[in-house]
N, CA, C, O and the ligand as a Tripos MOL2 file, in Angstrom:
@<TRIPOS>MOLECULE
protein
  297   295    75     0     0
PROTEIN
NO_CHARGES

@<TRIPOS>ATOM
      1 N         -14.0760  -78.4360  -77.1900 N.3       1 MET1
      2 CA        -13.0610  -77.4040  -77.3960 C.3       1 MET1
      3 C         -12.6310  -76.8030  -76.0580 C.2       1 MET1
      4 O         -13.4700  -76.4280  -75.2390 O.2       1 MET1
      5 N         -11.3290  -76.7150  -75.8450 N.am      2 ALA2
      6 CA        -10.8060  -76.2300  -74.5680 C.3       2 ALA2
      7 C         -11.1430  -74.7530  -74.3350 C.2       2 ALA2
      8 O         -11.1000  -74.2660  -73.2050 O.2       2 ALA2
      9 N         -11.4790  -74.0510  -75.4180 N.am      3 ASP3
     10 CA        -11.7820  -72.6330  -75.2970 C.3       3 ASP3
     11 C         -13.1420  -72.3720  -74.6490 C.2       3 ASP3
     12 O         -13.4210  -71.2590  -74.2050 O.2       3 ASP3
     13 N         -13.9690  -73.3870  -74.5990 N.am      4 ASN4
     14 CA        -15.3070  -73.1850  -74.0550 C.3       4 ASN4
     15 C         -15.2690  -72.9470  -72.5440 C.2       4 ASN4
     16 O         -14.4730  -73.5430  -71.8180 O.2       4 ASN4
     17 N         -16.1530  -72.0610  -72.1020 N.am      5 ARG5
     18 CA        -16.2170  -71.7390  -70.6690 C.3       5 ARG5
     19 C         -17.6730  -71.7480  -70.2310 C.2       5 ARG5
     20 O         -18.5890  -71.6240  -71.0430 O.2       5 ARG5
     21 N         -17.8620  -71.9010  -68.9150 N.am      6 VAL6
     22 CA        -19.2070  -71.8970  -68.3730 C.3       6 VAL6
     23 C         -19.5930  -70.4610  -67.9890 C.2       6 VAL6
     24 O         -18.9040  -69.8060  -67.2070 O.2       6 VAL6
     25 N         -20.7040  -69.9920  -68.5550 N.am      7 VAL7
     26 CA        -21.2250  -68.6620  -68.2380 C.3       7 VAL7
     27 C         -22.6900  -68.7990  -67.8690 C.2       7 VAL7
     28 O         -23.4940  -69.3130  -68.6470 O.2       7 VAL7
     29 N         -23.0250  -68.3420  -66.6920 N.am      8 GLU8
     30 CA        -24.4080  -68.4600  -66.1930 C.3       8 GLU8
     31 C         -24.9220  -69.8990  -66.3280 C.2       8 GLU8
     32 O         -26.0810  -70.1280  -66.6740 O.2       8 GLU8
     33 N         -24.0380  -70.8600  -66.0490 N.am      9 GLY9
     34 CA        -24.4420  -72.2670  -66.0570 C.3       9 GLY9
     35 C         -24.4710  -72.9260  -67.4220 C.2       9 GLY9
     36 O         -24.8360  -74.0970  -67.5340 O.2       9 GLY9
     37 N         -24.0860  -72.1840  -68.4780 N.am     10 ARG10
     38 CA        -24.0910  -72.7430  -69.8330 C.3      10 ARG10
     39 C         -22.6800  -72.7460  -70.4000 C.2      10 ARG10
     40 O         -21.9070  -71.8180  -70.1630 O.2      10 ARG10
     41 N         -22.3410  -73.8100  -71.1620 N.am     11 MET11
     42 CA        -21.0720  -73.8410  -71.8840 C.3      11 MET11
     43 C         -21.1720  -72.9180  -73.0920 C.2      11 MET11
     44 O         -22.1090  -73.0220  -73.8830 O.2      11 MET11
     45 N         -20.2080  -72.0200  -73.2330 N.am     12 VAL12
     46 CA        -20.2370  -71.1360  -74.3960 C.3      12 VAL12
     47 C         -18.8970  -71.1420  -75.1060 C.2      12 VAL12
     48 O         -17.8530  -71.2890  -74.4700 O.2      12 VAL12
     49 N         -18.9190  -70.9840  -76.4150 N.am     13 THR13
     50 CA        -17.7170  -70.8030  -77.2240 C.3      13 THR13
     51 C         -17.3660  -69.3140  -77.2020 C.2      13 THR13
     52 O         -18.1930  -68.4900  -76.8120 O.2      13 THR13
     53 N         -16.1310  -68.9610  -77.6240 N.am     14 PRO14
     54 CA        -15.7890  -67.5320  -77.6920 C.3      14 PRO14
     55 C         -16.7870  -66.7210  -78.5290 C.2      14 PRO14
     56 O         -17.1690  -65.6170  -78.1410 O.2      14 PRO14
     57 N         -17.2060  -67.2690  -79.6740 N.am     15 LYS15
     58 CA        -18.1530  -66.5170  -80.5170 C.3      15 LYS15
     59 C         -19.5070  -66.3730  -79.8430 C.2      15 LYS15
     60 O         -20.1620  -65.3380  -79.9730 O.2      15 LYS15
     61 N         -19.9340  -67.4150  -79.1160 N.am     16 LYS16
     62 CA        -21.2160  -67.3430  -78.4150 C.3      16 LYS16
     63 C         -21.1410  -66.3060  -77.2940 C.2      16 LYS16
     64 O         -22.0620  -65.5100  -77.1120 O.2      16 LYS16
     65 N         -20.0310  -66.3210  -76.5400 N.am     17 LEU17
     66 CA        -19.8700  -65.3430  -75.4630 C.3      17 LEU17
     67 C         -19.8800  -63.9270  -76.0340 C.2      17 LEU17
     68 O         -20.5260  -63.0340  -75.4850 O.2      17 LEU17
     69 N         -19.1560  -63.7240  -77.1480 N.am     18 ALA18
     70 CA        -19.1220  -62.4040  -77.7720 C.3      18 ALA18
     71 C         -20.5090  -61.9730  -78.2340 C.2      18 ALA18
     72 O         -20.8680  -60.8020  -78.1190 O.2      18 ALA18
     73 N         -21.2880  -62.9170  -78.7570 N.am     19 SER19
     74 CA        -22.6220  -62.5570  -79.2360 C.3      19 SER19
     75 C         -23.5560  -62.2150  -78.0750 C.2      19 SER19
     76 O         -24.4590  -61.3920  -78.2250 O.2      19 SER19
     77 N         -23.3410  -62.8490  -76.9120 N.am     20 ILE20
     78 CA        -24.1390  -62.4990  -75.7230 C.3      20 ILE20
     79 C         -23.8200  -61.0540  -75.3090 C.2      20 ILE20
     80 O         -24.7190  -60.2760  -74.9920 O.2      20 ILE20
     81 N         -22.5260  -60.7120  -75.3160 N.am     21 ILE21
     82 CA        -22.1080  -59.3620  -74.9230 C.3      21 ILE21
     83 C         -22.5990  -58.3360  -75.9360 C.2      21 ILE21
     84 O         -23.1040  -57.2750  -75.5680 O.2      21 ILE21
     85 N         -22.4430  -58.6660  -77.2220 N.am     22 GLU22
     86 CA        -22.7770  -57.7300  -78.2930 C.3      22 GLU22
     87 C         -24.2890  -57.6080  -78.4910 C.2      22 GLU22
     88 O         -24.7880  -56.5590  -78.8960 O.2      22 GLU22
     89 N         -25.0060  -58.6850  -78.2020 N.am     23 GLY23
     90 CA        -26.4480  -58.6620  -78.4160 C.3      23 GLY23
     91 C         -26.8370  -59.0740  -79.8240 C.2      23 GLY23
     92 O         -28.0130  -59.0310  -80.1850 O.2      23 GLY23
     93 N         -25.8400  -59.4770  -80.6290 N.am     24 SER24
     94 CA        -26.0950  -59.9940  -81.9740 C.3      24 SER24
     95 C         -24.8810  -60.8150  -82.3880 C.2      24 SER24
     96 O         -23.8530  -60.7940  -81.7100 O.2      24 SER24
     97 N         -24.9960  -61.5340  -83.4920 N.am     25 ASP25
     98 CA        -23.8940  -62.3790  -83.9390 C.3      25 ASP25
     99 C         -22.6550  -61.5480  -84.2640 C.2      25 ASP25
    100 O         -22.7620  -60.4130  -84.7280 O.2      25 ASP25
    101 N         -21.4820  -62.1240  -84.0160 N.am     26 VAL26
    102 CA        -20.2340  -61.4390  -84.3490 C.3      26 VAL26
    103 C         -19.5140  -62.2170  -85.4410 C.2      26 VAL26
    104 O         -19.7810  -63.3990  -85.6580 O.2      26 VAL26
    105 N         -18.5820  -61.5280  -86.1360 N.am     27 MET27
    106 CA        -17.8610  -62.1720  -87.2320 C.3      27 MET27
    107 C         -16.8230  -63.1610  -86.7300 C.2      27 MET27
    108 O         -16.6920  -64.2630  -87.2630 O.2      27 MET27
    109 N         -16.0750  -62.7550  -85.6860 N.am     28 ASP28
    110 CA        -14.9910  -63.5970  -85.1890 C.3      28 ASP28
    111 C         -14.7010  -63.2360  -83.7390 C.2      28 ASP28
    112 O         -14.9770  -62.1200  -83.2990 O.2      28 ASP28
    113 N         -14.1410  -64.1940  -83.0000 N.am     29 ALA29
    114 CA        -13.8010  -63.9370  -81.6050 C.3      29 ALA29
    115 C         -12.5110  -64.6600  -81.2530 C.2      29 ALA29
    116 O         -12.2270  -65.7330  -81.7840 O.2      29 ALA29
    117 N         -11.7290  -64.0660  -80.3510 N.am     30 GLU30
    118 CA        -10.5030  -64.6860  -79.8730 C.3      30 GLU30
    119 C         -10.8250  -65.6040  -78.6930 C.2      30 GLU30
    120 O         -11.9800  -65.7160  -78.2790 O.2      30 GLU30
    121 N          -9.8020  -66.2510  -78.1610 N.am     31 ALA31
    122 CA        -10.0100  -67.1540  -77.0180 C.3      31 ALA31
    123 C         -10.4870  -66.3800  -75.7900 C.2      31 ALA31
    124 O         -10.1280  -65.2200  -75.5890 O.2      31 ALA31
    125 N         -11.2900  -67.0360  -74.9880 N.am     32 ILE32
    126 CA        -11.7840  -66.4370  -73.7470 C.3      32 ILE32
    127 C         -10.6750  -66.4840  -72.6970 C.2      32 ILE32
    128 O         -10.0030  -67.5030  -72.5360 O.2      32 ILE32
    129 N         -10.4910  -65.3740  -71.9870 N.am     33 THR33
    130 CA         -9.5130  -65.3440  -70.8950 C.3      33 THR33
    131 C         -10.1920  -64.8180  -69.6310 C.2      33 THR33
    132 O         -11.2990  -64.2820  -69.6790 O.2      33 THR33
    133 N          -9.5020  -64.9830  -68.4950 N.am     34 ASP34
    134 CA        -10.0240  -64.4460  -67.2420 C.3      34 ASP34
    135 C          -9.6270  -62.9870  -67.1340 C.2      34 ASP34
    136 O          -8.4430  -62.6620  -67.2160 O.2      34 ASP34
    137 N         -10.5980  -62.1010  -66.9500 N.am     35 ALA35
    138 CA        -10.3050  -60.6810  -66.7870 C.3      35 ALA35
    139 C          -9.8110  -60.4410  -65.3640 C.2      35 ALA35
    140 O         -10.2260  -61.1240  -64.4270 O.2      35 ALA35
    141 N          -8.9260  -59.4690  -65.2180 N.am     36 ASP36
    142 CA         -8.3640  -59.1640  -63.9050 C.3      36 ASP36
    143 C          -9.2700  -58.1720  -63.1680 C.2      36 ASP36
    144 O          -8.8440  -57.0800  -62.7930 O.2      36 ASP36
    145 N         -10.5090  -58.5740  -62.9750 N.am     37 ARG37
    146 CA        -11.4820  -57.7180  -62.3010 C.3      37 ARG37
    147 C         -12.6390  -58.6010  -61.8470 C.2      37 ARG37
    148 O         -12.7640  -59.7440  -62.2870 O.2      37 ARG37
    149 N         -13.4800  -58.0720  -60.9710 N.am     38 SER38
    150 CA        -14.6460  -58.8480  -60.5650 C.3      38 SER38
    151 C         -15.9070  -58.0660  -60.8960 C.2      38 SER38
    152 O         -15.8550  -56.8550  -61.1100 O.2      38 SER38
    153 N         -17.0180  -58.7460  -60.9380 N.am     39 CYS39
    154 CA        -18.2810  -58.1530  -61.3610 C.3      39 CYS39
    155 C         -18.7470  -57.0780  -60.3870 C.2      39 CYS39
    156 O         -18.7650  -57.3100  -59.1780 O.2      39 CYS39
    157 N         -19.1260  -55.8980  -60.8970 N.am     40 PRO40
    158 CA        -19.6010  -54.8200  -60.0210 C.3      40 PRO40
    159 C         -20.9740  -55.1180  -59.4240 C.2      40 PRO40
    160 O         -21.3620  -54.5120  -58.4250 O.2      40 PRO40
    161 N         -21.6990  -56.0380  -60.0240 N.am     41 ASP41
    162 CA        -23.0420  -56.3660  -59.5300 C.3      41 ASP41
    163 C         -23.0370  -57.4590  -58.4740 C.2      41 ASP41
    164 O         -23.6950  -57.3280  -57.4420 O.2      41 ASP41
    165 N         -22.2880  -58.5570  -58.7270 N.am     42 CYS42
    166 CA        -22.3570  -59.7100  -57.8120 C.3      42 CYS42
    167 C         -21.0030  -60.1540  -57.2950 C.2      42 CYS42
    168 O         -20.9220  -61.1200  -56.5360 O.2      42 CYS42
    169 N         -19.9000  -59.4450  -57.7030 N.am     43 ASP43
    170 CA        -18.5560  -59.7950  -57.2610 C.3      43 ASP43
    171 C         -18.0820  -61.1360  -57.8250 C.2      43 ASP43
    172 O         -17.1210  -61.7140  -57.3180 O.2      43 ASP43
    173 N         -18.7400  -61.6280  -58.8540 N.am     44 GLY44
    174 CA        -18.3590  -62.8940  -59.4680 C.3      44 GLY44
    175 C         -17.1660  -62.7340  -60.3940 C.2      44 GLY44
    176 O         -16.6970  -61.6210  -60.6330 O.2      44 GLY44
    177 N         -16.6740  -63.8660  -60.9190 N.am     45 ASP45
    178 CA        -15.5340  -63.8430  -61.8400 C.3      45 ASP45
    179 C         -15.9660  -63.2990  -63.1930 C.2      45 ASP45
    180 O         -17.0540  -63.6080  -63.6770 O.2      45 ASP45
    181 N         -15.1050  -62.4850  -63.8000 N.am     46 VAL46
    182 CA        -15.4060  -61.8600  -65.0880 C.3      46 VAL46
    183 C         -14.5050  -62.4560  -66.1660 C.2      46 VAL46
    184 O         -13.2970  -62.5900  -65.9730 O.2      46 VAL46
    185 N         -15.0990  -62.8080  -67.2920 N.am     47 LEU47
    186 CA        -14.3590  -63.3120  -68.4470 C.3      47 LEU47
    187 C         -14.1640  -62.1900  -69.4550 C.2      47 LEU47
    188 O         -14.9640  -61.2580  -69.5360 O.2      47 LEU47
    189 N         -13.0780  -62.3000  -70.2270 N.am     48 GLU48
    190 CA        -12.7550  -61.2930  -71.2350 C.3      48 GLU48
    191 C         -12.6520  -61.9880  -72.5890 C.2      48 GLU48
    192 O         -12.0950  -63.0800  -72.6930 O.2      48 GLU48
    193 N         -13.1910  -61.3510  -73.6230 N.am     49 VAL49
    194 CA        -13.0650  -61.9080  -74.9720 C.3      49 VAL49
    195 C         -12.9570  -60.7640  -75.9790 C.2      49 VAL49
    196 O         -13.7570  -59.8280  -75.9720 O.2      49 VAL49
    197 N         -11.9510  -60.8630  -76.8420 N.am     50 GLY50
    198 CA        -11.8210  -59.8820  -77.9180 C.3      50 GLY50
    199 C         -12.5940  -60.3890  -79.1220 C.2      50 GLY50
    200 O         -12.5070  -61.5700  -79.4580 O.2      50 GLY50
    201 N         -13.3430  -59.5210  -79.7720 N.am     51 TYR51
    202 CA        -14.1260  -59.9940  -80.9170 C.3      51 TYR51
    203 C         -14.3070  -58.8970  -81.9530 C.2      51 TYR51
    204 O         -14.1030  -57.7120  -81.6890 O.2      51 TYR51
    205 N         -14.6980  -59.3370  -83.1410 N.am     52 MET52
    206 CA        -14.9470  -58.4090  -84.2480 C.3      52 MET52
    207 C         -16.4280  -58.4310  -84.6020 C.2      52 MET52
    208 O         -16.8980  -59.3780  -85.2310 O.2      52 MET52
    209 N         -17.1720  -57.3900  -84.2040 N.am     53 PRO53
    210 CA        -18.5760  -57.3090  -84.5750 C.3      53 PRO53
    211 C         -18.7430  -57.0370  -86.0720 C.2      53 PRO53
    212 O         -19.7680  -57.3850  -86.6570 O.2      53 PRO53
    213 N         -17.7350  -56.4140  -86.6910 N.am     54 SER54
    214 CA        -17.7350  -56.1630  -88.1290 C.3      54 SER54
    215 C         -16.2890  -56.1690  -88.6080 C.2      54 SER54
    216 O         -15.3700  -56.2030  -87.7900 O.2      54 SER54
    217 N         -16.0740  -56.1350  -89.9230 N.am     55 VAL55
    218 CA        -14.7070  -56.2220  -90.4540 C.3      55 VAL55
    219 C         -13.8160  -55.0820  -90.0050 C.2      55 VAL55
    220 O         -12.5960  -55.2330  -89.9630 O.2      55 VAL55
    221 N         -14.4010  -53.9480  -89.6720 N.am     56 THR56
    222 CA        -13.6030  -52.7670  -89.3740 C.3      56 THR56
    223 C         -13.4660  -52.4730  -87.8900 C.2      56 THR56
    224 O         -12.8240  -51.4910  -87.5170 O.2      56 THR56
    225 N         -14.0590  -53.3060  -87.0300 N.am     57 GLU57
    226 CA        -14.0880  -52.9780  -85.6080 C.3      57 GLU57
    227 C         -13.5970  -54.1470  -84.7650 C.2      57 GLU57
    228 O         -13.9600  -55.2970  -85.0130 O.2      57 GLU57
    229 N         -12.7620  -53.8450  -83.7610 N.am     58 PHE58
    230 CA        -12.3450  -54.8530  -82.7830 C.3      58 PHE58
    231 C         -12.7160  -54.3470  -81.4010 C.2      58 PHE58
    232 O         -12.3580  -53.2280  -81.0310 O.2      58 PHE58
    233 N         -13.4290  -55.1580  -80.6370 N.am     59 VAL59
    234 CA        -13.9420  -54.7560  -79.3300 C.3      59 VAL59
    235 C         -13.4770  -55.7670  -78.2880 C.2      59 VAL59
    236 O         -13.4490  -56.9680  -78.5550 O.2      59 VAL59
    237 N         -13.1170  -55.2870  -77.1130 N.am     60 THR60
    238 CA        -12.8880  -56.1950  -75.9960 C.3      60 THR60
    239 C         -14.1290  -56.1830  -75.1180 C.2      60 THR60
    240 O         -14.5570  -55.1350  -74.6340 O.2      60 THR60
    241 N         -14.6970  -57.3630  -74.9230 N.am     61 GLY61
    242 CA        -15.9140  -57.4730  -74.1330 C.3      61 GLY61
    243 C         -15.6500  -58.1810  -72.8190 C.2      61 GLY61
    244 O         -14.7610  -59.0270  -72.7190 O.2      61 GLY61
    245 N         -16.4420  -57.8210  -71.8010 N.am     62 TYR62
    246 CA        -16.3400  -58.4460  -70.4800 C.3      62 TYR62
    247 C         -17.7010  -58.9940  -70.1010 C.2      62 TYR62
    248 O         -18.7300  -58.3780  -70.3790 O.2      62 TYR62
    249 N         -17.7020  -60.1680  -69.4580 N.am     63 LYS63
    250 CA        -18.9720  -60.7930  -69.0930 C.3      63 LYS63
    251 C         -18.8000  -61.5190  -67.7670 C.2      63 LYS63
    252 O         -17.8450  -62.2720  -67.5800 O.2      63 LYS63
    253 N         -19.7360  -61.2850  -66.8480 N.am     64 CYS64
    254 CA        -19.7340  -61.9900  -65.5650 C.3      64 CYS64
    255 C         -20.1130  -63.4530  -65.8100 C.2      64 CYS64
    256 O         -20.9750  -63.7490  -66.6380 O.2      64 CYS64
    257 N         -19.4480  -64.3790  -65.0680 N.am     65 GLN65
    258 CA        -19.7790  -65.7980  -65.2130 C.3      65 GLN65
    259 C         -21.0530  -66.1640  -64.4500 C.2      65 GLN65
    260 O         -21.6550  -67.2080  -64.7050 O.2      65 GLN65
    261 N         -21.4570  -65.3130  -63.5270 N.am     66 ASP66
    262 CA        -22.5440  -65.6920  -62.6170 C.3      66 ASP66
    263 C         -23.8560  -64.9380  -62.8380 C.2      66 ASP66
    264 O         -24.9240  -65.4650  -62.5260 O.2      66 ASP66
    265 N         -23.7970  -63.7060  -63.3740 N.am     67 CYS67
    266 CA        -25.0310  -62.9540  -63.5910 C.3      67 CYS67
    267 C         -25.0130  -62.3580  -64.9980 C.2      67 CYS67
    268 O         -24.1060  -62.6600  -65.7730 O.2      67 CYS67
    269 N         -25.9940  -61.5170  -65.3490 N.am     68 ASP68
    270 CA        -26.0900  -61.0410  -66.7350 C.3      68 ASP68
    271 C         -25.3230  -59.7440  -66.9970 C.2      68 ASP68
    272 O         -25.5280  -59.1070  -68.0300 O.2      68 ASP68
    273 N         -24.4380  -59.3440  -66.0700 N.am     69 TRP69
    274 CA        -23.6470  -58.1280  -66.2830 C.3      69 TRP69
    275 C         -22.6460  -58.3210  -67.4200 C.2      69 TRP69
    276 O         -21.9830  -59.3550  -67.5040 O.2      69 TRP69
    277 N         -22.5410  -57.3150  -68.2960 N.am     70 SER70
    278 CA        -21.4980  -57.3300  -69.3210 C.3      70 SER70
    279 C         -21.1570  -55.8990  -69.7020 C.2      70 SER70
    280 O         -21.9080  -54.9670  -69.4130 O.2      70 SER70
    281 N         -19.9970  -55.7380  -70.3620 N.am     71 GLU71
    282 CA        -19.5080  -54.4130  -70.7150 C.3      71 GLU71
    283 C         -18.5270  -54.5570  -71.8690 C.2      71 GLU71
    284 O         -17.9410  -55.6230  -72.0570 O.2      71 GLU71
    285 N         -18.3410  -53.4810  -72.6510 N.am     72 THR72
    286 CA        -17.3050  -53.4740  -73.6740 C.3      72 THR72
    287 C         -16.4110  -52.2630  -73.4700 C.2      72 THR72
    288 O         -16.7260  -51.3660  -72.6880 O.2      72 THR72
    289 N         -15.2760  -52.2460  -74.1940 N.am     73 ASP73
    290 CA        -14.3500  -51.1150  -74.0810 C.3      73 ASP73
    291 C         -14.6760  -50.0100  -75.0920 C.2      73 ASP73
    292 O         -13.8530  -49.1200  -75.3080 O.2      73 ASP73
    293 N         -15.8470  -50.0470  -75.7080 N.am     74 ARG74
    294 CA        -16.2390  -48.9970  -76.6460 C.3      74 ARG74
    295 C         -16.3010  -47.6340  -75.9620 C.2      74 ARG74
    296 O         -16.6150  -46.6330  -76.6060 O.2      74 ARG74
    297 ZN        -22.0930  -60.7220  -61.8130 Zn       75 ZN75
@<TRIPOS>BOND
     1     1     2 1
     2     2     3 1
     3     3     4 2
     4     3     5 am
     5     5     6 1
     6     6     7 1
     7     7     8 2
     8     7     9 am
     9     9    10 1
    10    10    11 1
    11    11    12 2
    12    11    13 am
    13    13    14 1
    14    14    15 1
    15    15    16 2
    16    15    17 am
    17    17    18 1
    18    18    19 1
    19    19    20 2
    20    19    21 am
    21    21    22 1
    22    22    23 1
    23    23    24 2
    24    23    25 am
    25    25    26 1
    26    26    27 1
    27    27    28 2
    28    27    29 am
    29    29    30 1
    30    30    31 1
    31    31    32 2
    32    31    33 am
    33    33    34 1
    34    34    35 1
    35    35    36 2
    36    35    37 am
    37    37    38 1
    38    38    39 1
    39    39    40 2
    40    39    41 am
    41    41    42 1
    42    42    43 1
    43    43    44 2
    44    43    45 am
    45    45    46 1
    46    46    47 1
    47    47    48 2
    48    47    49 am
    49    49    50 1
    50    50    51 1
    51    51    52 2
    52    51    53 am
    53    53    54 1
    54    54    55 1
    55    55    56 2
    56    55    57 am
    57    57    58 1
    58    58    59 1
    59    59    60 2
    60    59    61 am
    61    61    62 1
    62    62    63 1
    63    63    64 2
    64    63    65 am
    65    65    66 1
    66    66    67 1
    67    67    68 2
    68    67    69 am
    69    69    70 1
    70    70    71 1
    71    71    72 2
    72    71    73 am
    73    73    74 1
    74    74    75 1
    75    75    76 2
    76    75    77 am
    77    77    78 1
    78    78    79 1
    79    79    80 2
    80    79    81 am
    81    81    82 1
    82    82    83 1
    83    83    84 2
    84    83    85 am
    85    85    86 1
    86    86    87 1
    87    87    88 2
    88    87    89 am
    89    89    90 1
    90    90    91 1
    91    91    92 2
    92    91    93 am
    93    93    94 1
    94    94    95 1
    95    95    96 2
    96    95    97 am
    97    97    98 1
    98    98    99 1
    99    99   100 2
   100    99   101 am
   101   101   102 1
   102   102   103 1
   103   103   104 2
   104   103   105 am
   105   105   106 1
   106   106   107 1
   107   107   108 2
   108   107   109 am
   109   109   110 1
   110   110   111 1
   111   111   112 2
   112   111   113 am
   113   113   114 1
   114   114   115 1
   115   115   116 2
   116   115   117 am
   117   117   118 1
   118   118   119 1
   119   119   120 2
   120   119   121 am
   121   121   122 1
   122   122   123 1
   123   123   124 2
   124   123   125 am
   125   125   126 1
   126   126   127 1
   127   127   128 2
   128   127   129 am
   129   129   130 1
   130   130   131 1
   131   131   132 2
   132   131   133 am
   133   133   134 1
   134   134   135 1
   135   135   136 2
   136   135   137 am
   137   137   138 1
   138   138   139 1
   139   139   140 2
   140   139   141 am
   141   141   142 1
   142   142   143 1
   143   143   144 2
   144   143   145 am
   145   145   146 1
   146   146   147 1
   147   147   148 2
   148   147   149 am
   149   149   150 1
   150   150   151 1
   151   151   152 2
   152   151   153 am
   153   153   154 1
   154   154   155 1
   155   155   156 2
   156   155   157 am
   157   157   158 1
   158   158   159 1
   159   159   160 2
   160   159   161 am
   161   161   162 1
   162   162   163 1
   163   163   164 2
   164   163   165 am
   165   165   166 1
   166   166   167 1
   167   167   168 2
   168   167   169 am
   169   169   170 1
   170   170   171 1
   171   171   172 2
   172   171   173 am
   173   173   174 1
   174   174   175 1
   175   175   176 2
   176   175   177 am
   177   177   178 1
   178   178   179 1
   179   179   180 2
   180   179   181 am
   181   181   182 1
   182   182   183 1
   183   183   184 2
   184   183   185 am
   185   185   186 1
   186   186   187 1
   187   187   188 2
   188   187   189 am
   189   189   190 1
   190   190   191 1
   191   191   192 2
   192   191   193 am
   193   193   194 1
   194   194   195 1
   195   195   196 2
   196   195   197 am
   197   197   198 1
   198   198   199 1
   199   199   200 2
   200   199   201 am
   201   201   202 1
   202   202   203 1
   203   203   204 2
   204   203   205 am
   205   205   206 1
   206   206   207 1
   207   207   208 2
   208   207   209 am
   209   209   210 1
   210   210   211 1
   211   211   212 2
   212   211   213 am
   213   213   214 1
   214   214   215 1
   215   215   216 2
   216   215   217 am
   217   217   218 1
   218   218   219 1
   219   219   220 2
   220   219   221 am
   221   221   222 1
   222   222   223 1
   223   223   224 2
   224   223   225 am
   225   225   226 1
   226   226   227 1
   227   227   228 2
   228   227   229 am
   229   229   230 1
   230   230   231 1
   231   231   232 2
   232   231   233 am
   233   233   234 1
   234   234   235 1
   235   235   236 2
   236   235   237 am
   237   237   238 1
   238   238   239 1
   239   239   240 2
   240   239   241 am
   241   241   242 1
   242   242   243 1
   243   243   244 2
   244   243   245 am
   245   245   246 1
   246   246   247 1
   247   247   248 2
   248   247   249 am
   249   249   250 1
   250   250   251 1
   251   251   252 2
   252   251   253 am
   253   253   254 1
   254   254   255 1
   255   255   256 2
   256   255   257 am
   257   257   258 1
   258   258   259 1
   259   259   260 2
   260   259   261 am
   261   261   262 1
   262   262   263 1
   263   263   264 2
   264   263   265 am
   265   265   266 1
   266   266   267 1
   267   267   268 2
   268   267   269 am
   269   269   270 1
   270   270   271 1
   271   271   272 2
   272   271   273 am
   273   273   274 1
   274   274   275 1
   275   275   276 2
   276   275   277 am
   277   277   278 1
   278   278   279 1
   279   279   280 2
   280   279   281 am
   281   281   282 1
   282   282   283 1
   283   283   284 2
   284   283   285 am
   285   285   286 1
   286   286   287 1
   287   287   288 2
   288   287   289 am
   289   289   290 1
   290   290   291 1
   291   291   292 2
   292   291   293 am
   293   293   294 1
   294   294   295 1
   295   295   296 2
@<TRIPOS>SUBSTRUCTURE
     1 MET1         2 RESIDUE 1 A MET
     2 ALA2         6 RESIDUE 1 A ALA
     3 ASP3        10 RESIDUE 1 A ASP
     4 ASN4        14 RESIDUE 1 A ASN
     5 ARG5        18 RESIDUE 1 A ARG
     6 VAL6        22 RESIDUE 1 A VAL
     7 VAL7        26 RESIDUE 1 A VAL
     8 GLU8        30 RESIDUE 1 A GLU
     9 GLY9        34 RESIDUE 1 A GLY
    10 ARG10       38 RESIDUE 1 A ARG
    11 MET11       42 RESIDUE 1 A MET
    12 VAL12       46 RESIDUE 1 A VAL
    13 THR13       50 RESIDUE 1 A THR
    14 PRO14       54 RESIDUE 1 A PRO
    15 LYS15       58 RESIDUE 1 A LYS
    16 LYS16       62 RESIDUE 1 A LYS
    17 LEU17       66 RESIDUE 1 A LEU
    18 ALA18       70 RESIDUE 1 A ALA
    19 SER19       74 RESIDUE 1 A SER
    20 ILE20       78 RESIDUE 1 A ILE
    21 ILE21       82 RESIDUE 1 A ILE
    22 GLU22       86 RESIDUE 1 A GLU
    23 GLY23       90 RESIDUE 1 A GLY
    24 SER24       94 RESIDUE 1 A SER
    25 ASP25       98 RESIDUE 1 A ASP
    26 VAL26      102 RESIDUE 1 A VAL
    27 MET27      106 RESIDUE 1 A MET
    28 ASP28      110 RESIDUE 1 A ASP
    29 ALA29      114 RESIDUE 1 A ALA
    30 GLU30      118 RESIDUE 1 A GLU
    31 ALA31      122 RESIDUE 1 A ALA
    32 ILE32      126 RESIDUE 1 A ILE
    33 THR33      130 RESIDUE 1 A THR
    34 ASP34      134 RESIDUE 1 A ASP
    35 ALA35      138 RESIDUE 1 A ALA
    36 ASP36      142 RESIDUE 1 A ASP
    37 ARG37      146 RESIDUE 1 A ARG
    38 SER38      150 RESIDUE 1 A SER
    39 CYS39      154 RESIDUE 1 A CYS
    40 PRO40      158 RESIDUE 1 A PRO
    41 ASP41      162 RESIDUE 1 A ASP
    42 CYS42      166 RESIDUE 1 A CYS
    43 ASP43      170 RESIDUE 1 A ASP
    44 GLY44      174 RESIDUE 1 A GLY
    45 ASP45      178 RESIDUE 1 A ASP
    46 VAL46      182 RESIDUE 1 A VAL
    47 LEU47      186 RESIDUE 1 A LEU
    48 GLU48      190 RESIDUE 1 A GLU
    49 VAL49      194 RESIDUE 1 A VAL
    50 GLY50      198 RESIDUE 1 A GLY
    51 TYR51      202 RESIDUE 1 A TYR
    52 MET52      206 RESIDUE 1 A MET
    53 PRO53      210 RESIDUE 1 A PRO
    54 SER54      214 RESIDUE 1 A SER
    55 VAL55      218 RESIDUE 1 A VAL
    56 THR56      222 RESIDUE 1 A THR
    57 GLU57      226 RESIDUE 1 A GLU
    58 PHE58      230 RESIDUE 1 A PHE
    59 VAL59      234 RESIDUE 1 A VAL
    60 THR60      238 RESIDUE 1 A THR
    61 GLY61      242 RESIDUE 1 A GLY
    62 TYR62      246 RESIDUE 1 A TYR
    63 LYS63      250 RESIDUE 1 A LYS
    64 CYS64      254 RESIDUE 1 A CYS
    65 GLN65      258 RESIDUE 1 A GLN
    66 ASP66      262 RESIDUE 1 A ASP
    67 CYS67      266 RESIDUE 1 A CYS
    68 ASP68      270 RESIDUE 1 A ASP
    69 TRP69      274 RESIDUE 1 A TRP
    70 SER70      278 RESIDUE 1 A SER
    71 GLU71      282 RESIDUE 1 A GLU
    72 THR72      286 RESIDUE 1 A THR
    73 ASP73      290 RESIDUE 1 A ASP
    74 ARG74      294 RESIDUE 1 A ARG
    75 ZN75       297 GROUP 0 **** ****
């Protein structure tokens, strides 16, 4: 799938990336895009993914491609 991206050396799907950010499984996730920012910890490239942790919530999550830094817009 073209949507898959490499994060910390592993290929991840949008749902997998969202679950890493969320810390648990998510219901649905949009395509992964490149965020217009760099990681505050290692200056690496940051990926962005919109996802639904539950039916009533939509969250935009950010995850560094190189280290374990992540953040959401909550
Ligand atoms: Zn980083």
